[in-house]
C-alpha positions in Angstrom: 8.1 -9.8 15.4 6.2 -10.8 18.0 2.3 -9.0 17.9 0.1 -8.0 21.2 -2.9 -9.6 21.1 -4.6 -6.6 19.9 -2.4 -6.5 17.1 -3.0 -10.4 16.9 -7.1 -9.5 16.9 -6.8 -6.9 14.2 -4.8 -9.3 11.9 -7.8 -12.3 12.6 -10.6 -9.6 11.3 -8.2 -8.7 8.0 -7.8 -12.4 7.9 -11.7 -13.1 7.9 -12.2 -10.4 5.5 -9.9 -12.0 2.9 -11.6 -15.4 4.0 -14.8 -13.5 2.2 -12.6 -12.7 -0.9 -12.0 -16.8 -1.6 -15.6 -17.3 -1.2 -16.3 -14.9 -3.6 -14.1 -16.5 -5.7 -15.5 -20.3 -5.1 -18.7 -18.5 -6.4 -17.6 -17.6 -9.8 -17.4 -19.7 -13.1 -13.8 -19.4 -13.7 -14.1 -21.6 -16.8 -14.2 -18.7 -20.0 -12.9 -15.6 -17.5 -10.1 -13.6 -18.1 -7.4 -13.4 -15.1 -7.8 -9.9 -14.9 -11.5 -10.2 -14.9 -11.2 -12.2 -11.7 -9.0 -9.7 -10.6 -11.2 -7.2 -11.3 -14.1 -8.6 -9.2 -12.0 -9.4 -6.5 -10.7 -5.7 -6.5 -13.9 -4.2 -6.6 -15.5 -6.6 -3.6 -12.5 -5.8 -1.5 -12.6 -2.0 -2.1 -16.4 -1.3 -2.1 -17.9 -4.8 -0.2 -15.6 -4.7 2.5 -14.0 -1.5 2.8 -10.5 -2.5 2.8 -7.5 -2.4 0.4 -6.0 -4.8 -1.5 -2.4 -4.8 -0.2 -0.4 -6.1 -2.7 -2.2 -3.4 -5.8 1.3 -0.9 -5.6 3.5 -3.5 -3.4 6.5 -3.3 -5.7 5.0 -1.8 -8.3 2.4 -4.2 -8.8 -0.5 -3.0 -10.5 -3.0 -5.9 -9.6 -5.1 -7.2 -6.2 -3.9 -10.5 -6.6 -1.3 -12.8 -8.7 -2.9 -15.2 -10.9 -0.9 -18.1 -11.6 -1.9 -21.0 -14.1 -0.8 -24.7 -14.5 3.2 -24.5 -14.9 3.1 -20.7 -13.4 4.4 -21.6 -9.6 3.9 -18.1 -8.1 3.5 -14.1 -9.1 1.4 -14.7 -12.2 0.4 -11.6 -13.1 -3.7 -10.7 -14.3 -4.2 -10.3 -18.3 -7.3 -9.7 -20.4 -5.2 -12.3 -22.9 -5.5 -14.9 -20.2 -8.4 -17.3 -20.3 -9.3 -20.3 -17.9 -9.8 -23.2 -19.7 -11.2 -26.8 -18.0 -8.7 -28.4 -17.2 -6.4 -25.9 -16.2 -5.3 -25.2 -12.4 -5.0 -21.8 -11.0 -3.7 -20.4 -7.9 -5.2 -17.0 -6.8 -3.0 -15.2 -4.0 -4.6 -12.1 -2.7 -3.8 -9.9 0.7 -5.9 -7.6 2.1 -5.6 -4.3 4.7 -7.9 -3.2 7.1 -7.1 -0.7 10.0 -3.3 -0.8 9.2 -2.8 -4.7 9.2 -2.2 -6.9 6.3 -3.9 -10.8 5.5 -2.3 -13.2 3.1 -3.6 -16.4 1.5 -3.9 -18.4 -1.1 -6.1 -21.3 -3.3 -5.7 -23.1 -6.1 -8.7 -24.0 -8.1 -9.2 -26.4 -10.5 -10.9 -25.6 -13.5 -13.8 -27.3 -15.1 -12.8 -31.4 -15.9 -9.1 -31.5 -14.2 -6.9 -34.7 -14.9 -6.4 -36.5 -11.8 -2.9 -36.1 -11.7 -3.4 -32.6 -11.4 -6.0 -32.9 -9.0 -3.6 -35.3 -7.0 -1.2 -32.7 -6.8 -3.5 -29.8 -5.7 -4.9 -32.4 -3.4 -0.9 -33.2 -1.8 0.2 -29.5 -1.8 -3.6 -28.5 0.2 -2.6 -31.4 2.7 1.3 -30.3 3.1 0.5 -26.7 4.1 -1.7 -28.4 6.8 1.2 -30.3 7.8 3.2 -27.3 8.2 0.7 -25.6 10.3 -0.1 -28.1 12.4 4.0 -28.4 13.4 3.2 -24.4 14.8 3.3 -24.4 18.7 5.5 -22.5 21.5 8.9 -24.1 21.2 8.9 -25.4 18.2 10.8 -24.5 15.5 10.9 -23.1 11.9 12.9 -26.4 10.6 10.0 -28.2 12.2 7.6 -26.6 9.6 9.6 -26.8 6.8 10.3 -30.4 7.6 6.4 -31.4 8.2 5.7 -30.3 4.6 9.1 -31.3 2.7 8.5 -34.8 4.5 5.0 -35.2 3.0 5.4 -33.5 -0.2 8.6 -36.2 -1.3 6.6 -38.9 0.0 4.0 -38.0 -2.5 6.6 -37.4 -5.3 6.3 -33.6 -5.5 9.4 -31.1 -5.2 9.0 -28.2 -2.9 10.2 -25.0 -4.6 12.7 -23.6 -2.7 13.4 -20.2 -4.0 10.2 -18.7 -2.4 9.2 -18.8 1.1 6.7 -17.8 3.8 7.2 -15.0 5.6 6.2 -12.7 8.9 3.4 -10.1 8.3 1.8 -7.2 10.0 1.7 -3.7 9.1 4.1 -4.5 6.4 3.4 -7.6 3.8 6.8 -9.0 4.6 7.8 -8.7 8.1 10.9 -11.2 9.7 11.2 -14.3 10.0 11.5 -16.2 6.5 9.7 -19.3 6.6 11.3 -21.9 4.8 8.8 -25.0 3.2 12.1 -27.3 4.0 14.1 -28.1 6.8 15.4 -30.2 9.9 13.6 -30.9 12.4 14.1 -28.8 15.9 16.6 -26.1 13.6 15.6 -22.9 13.2 14.2 -19.4 14.8 12.0 -21.2 18.3 8.4 -20.0 17.8 7.2 -18.0 20.3 3.0 -16.4 21.1 2.5 -13.7 19.3 4.5 -14.4 16.0 2.3 -14.1 12.9 3.7 -15.5 9.6 2.8 -17.1 6.3 2.8 -20.7 5.8 2.3 -21.3 1.5 4.0 -24.4 0.0 4.8 -24.5 -3.6 4.9 -28.0 -4.7 5.9 -28.7 -8.8 4.8 -32.2 -10.4 8.6 -32.6 -11.8 11.8 -30.6 -10.2 12.1 -27.8 -8.0 13.9 -25.6 -10.2 12.1 -22.5 -11.4 13.1 -19.1 -13.6 11.5 -15.9 -14.1 10.2 -14.8 -17.5 11.2 -11.5 -19.2 7.9 -9.2 -17.1 10.1 -9.9 -14.3 7.2 -11.1 -12.1 5.9 -14.6 -13.3 8.2 -17.4 -12.2 7.5 -21.1 -13.8 8.9 -24.2 -13.4 11.8 -25.0 -15.4 10.9 -28.5 -17.3 7.1 -26.8 -18.1 5.4 -29.4 -15.5 2.4 -28.2 -13.3 3.0 -26.5 -9.6 0.1 -25.6 -7.0 0.2 -23.6 -3.7 -1.9 -22.9 -0.8 -1.6 -20.4 1.8 -2.4 -19.3 5.1 -1.8 -16.7 7.1 -1.2 -18.0 11.3 -0.8 -16.6 14.8 1.6 -19.0 17.2 -0.9 -19.0 20.5 0.0 -19.8 24.0 -1.5 -23.4 23.1 -0.6 -23.9 19.7 -2.0 -22.0 16.1 -4.4 -20.1 15.1 -5.0 -19.7 11.4 -6.2 -16.2 11.1 -7.6 -16.8 7.3 -9.0 -20.0 8.0 -12.4 -19.8 5.2 -16.2 -21.3 6.5 -15.3 -24.3 4.3 -12.2 -25.5 6.4 -14.0 -25.6 9.7 -15.4 -29.3 9.7 -13.1 -30.4 6.9 -10.0 -33.5 7.2 -7.2 -30.6 6.6 -4.9 -33.7 6.1 
């Protein structure tokens, strides 16, 4: 569970490369593209340009380099040649990358074309909620502090937090202990220690928190068909606070909510 400084440095390199993947996605004109086309562009970039491995491909039998979760899809959306992105959609791309044996994991919800104000607000508040959780990370804090910060911000803005899926430890394996819930009570749960590395990845729904998995065994959607958004970063607990290993260049000088 505790990573050495050398291991954290290797994970930071994986995170730096993964941030470049999102810069690639940022450059794409998503409107009119299929989610499979985005997947293929990402896989080629990871393998050919970055000399790395798309870690989700082959994990648990998953066949793709990313998850593409559009509109009412909460998570684990499967890329498809028949799913074309239209103006007004929101879509989360969740990408994992392995370099030198260590994995980084991050996701971002994109707004395609002209998006309704209600959807824009959901995306913005979800991003803010992730940062509320990240800002709670420091030695001697607890996992409950992270979840409480996220849930408090979501509820204040009228959104529900998905409880069926959570963040997780990460390193040589994509999923390691501990589980990082996006709800909770302050000063409860596992105490954070320097060298812990895990993801914070809240999923907020415009309606109720309840979700269901479709017949494909992967795609998770809101039960009430309302919109869902998600953001994710991989973070490391430092001696004085937190290091965001997957931080993107556009985030370095912005107000993070």
